[in-house]
N, C-alpha and C positions, 0 to 999 in steps of 0.2 A: 464669136470664141469667146469661152469664160475665162473671165484674168485671173490668175493662178495668184493666191495670195504672196504676200511678202514675206522672203526665207528670214525667218528670224534666227538669228545665232543660240542655245544651251543658255539657262538661264545664269547658270553659273561660273560663264565666259562670261557674259557682260558684267555681272558684277565683281566679278576681276577685275576685269577691267578699270570702273570704277574705282576699285577697291587703289588699283595703280595707280590710280590722278588722288587720290587720296578725299573720293567720296565715300568710301567705304569700311567701315574698321573691319580688324580683318577677322573676329571673331564672327561677323556679319557673313562674311562671307567665306568662311571652314561650312556652317548652317547653308548656305545655300549650298555646295556644291555639294551636300549632304543629300538633298535635298534633291539636288537635277539625280543622280544616284540612284533615289528609290523609287522615283519616278520611270526612271529607264527597268529595271528592275522588275515594275507591275508592266511596263510594257510589256515584256519579254515571256511573262508570268500569262499575263491576259489572252500572248498569243498563242502558249502552248496550251489554254482552257479551249481557244476557238476548236483548234486541231484535233483537243482529244474528243468535243464534242460533239465534230462534222465525223467522227470515226465510231460512237458509243451510233448516230445515228441510223448513220449507214449499217453498222453490225444485227442493230435491232432484226433486219428484215431477214438478214442469215441466222442468227438465233434464235428466229421465229421458223422459220421452213424447218431447220434442223431440228426440233422441238415436236413439230408437226409431222415430220416425218418420222421420229421415232415414236410417237403415241401410235400412229397408224399402225405403226408394224410391229409393236410391241406383240408379244405370245404367237408372232410368224415366226415360219423360216428366211425368213430377211434381216438382215440385218444393218443397222443404219452407225456412221461413221461420219468423222468433221476432220474436211483440211482446210484451215485457215477459213476463208469467207465460200467454200465451198461444202456441202453437204455430197456424201458417199452414198448410195443406195445399191447394197449387194442381192443377188437374186440366186440360190442353186439354181442351174440347169439343169437339176429335177424337177421342179416346182414347174419349170414353162414349159419344156419341149419333153418328148418322148424319147428312147435311146435312139440315134440315126435317124432325127427329124429336123425341121425349122418350122414345124407348124406351133407357132405355140397352144398348149393344151387347152377346155375351154375350164376347166379348174382354178388355172392361172387368173381366169379373169376379174377378180377381186384384188389383186395384187396391180392390174394393170389400173384400180376402177382409182384403188387408193393413191396411187403415185399420181397419176391426170387428174386428181383432186386435187392433191399439196400441191401440182406445177399452177392450175389454173388461179390458185390462192396468189400466187406468185409471181405476174405475169413480166416480168423485167425481167424473170433467169432466161436462162439457156438451157441446154440440158448434152452435155457427152454419153451415147449411149455404146458402151464398148464388150463385144462379146468376146471370154473366155475358152478354150479349150486344156484338155489335156495333154498330151506329149506322143500317145498315140496315135500312129498313123494310119491315115483312113482306109479304106480298102472297099470292092465293090459300088456296090450302087453310090454307095459316097464319092468312092474315090471317081469316078465318073462323072458326077452333078457339081464338084466342091472344088475338085483335082487334091488339096490340104486343109487342112487346121487351118488355116488362115481363109480361105475360102469358107469354109464354114461358119465360124466363128462373125465373121463378115454379114452372112446370108441370116445368124441367128439375129441380130445386132438388128440389121434390117427387117425381120422376120418384126420387132418386137418395136419398133417407130410403126411400123406400119401401124399394128393392132391400136394404136396408141392413137393415131392420124384418123382412121379412117369410123372406128367404133367412140372413141369421147372427143373428138369434135378436136384435135391440137393440132398447133401449126406448124407445118413441116417445117418451117423456117426456125422454128426455136432448136431443130434439133442436128446433133454432127455422131454418122454413126462409123464407126470403127473394128475392126478387127485385129485383135492381138496375137489368136493362134495360143500355141505353147508357150509363148514367148516372157509370160507375165505369172509364173506361178504363185499359189500362195501354203502351197502344201508339197509335200512329194509324190511323188509317180512313179512311188513305188508296192502301193495299196491301192487298195479297189477307192478304202475312203480318202483317199490324197486324192485318186484319178476326178473321185465326183466332187471334193472341197472346188478342183482348179477349171472343172466347166459350170462359168457362171454367166451373167450379165450381172455389167456393170454400169448403175447410173452417175453421172456427178454433175451437180445440177450448180449451179453460182450465177455469178453478176455476168449480163448481158459483155460486158466491156472484156470478161477473160476470153474468151471466146472470139476474138476479132483476127 
């Protein structure tokens, strides 16, 4: 067992004891007390700086990912936002799917490729793929196949993940798939434009520990 160093009292306490016994002048004891306070303040500042440095190091990867996603999707219909340590990629449903379908359009291959490339540059991240719809009830074939918008949004999110896994060799364990149906609109459902905005796939990417 490694021996522990002896516990030493603060310098001010030790020297005040000497002053009390007549071995130290009062002005010297006051100086030592002041120096002790400064040492404590420096230690506290050092601890704060160490914590800030750790946060800065962790944040660099998150900033890099956000910057890369913003750059690769610049000039496209895809938009990127940031929520703390997470980057959020919002892809309009019309970019990915034809009306009433859950198969990814071939024209959307570039979007998948760009996202997969960014994810591969950050292998320690996880991603949630979340499907969203408008609030119009399903009918006909869609109703028989998916029952409701929750089922449709989940199927589309799953189709998006499947393409990333099969076409771009992504690890399926990095993904969580969910369907939110019409429950989280970003626009009104009273206009065609609003309904189109609400139909989307959202990919949330962040540190793996946030998804446990």
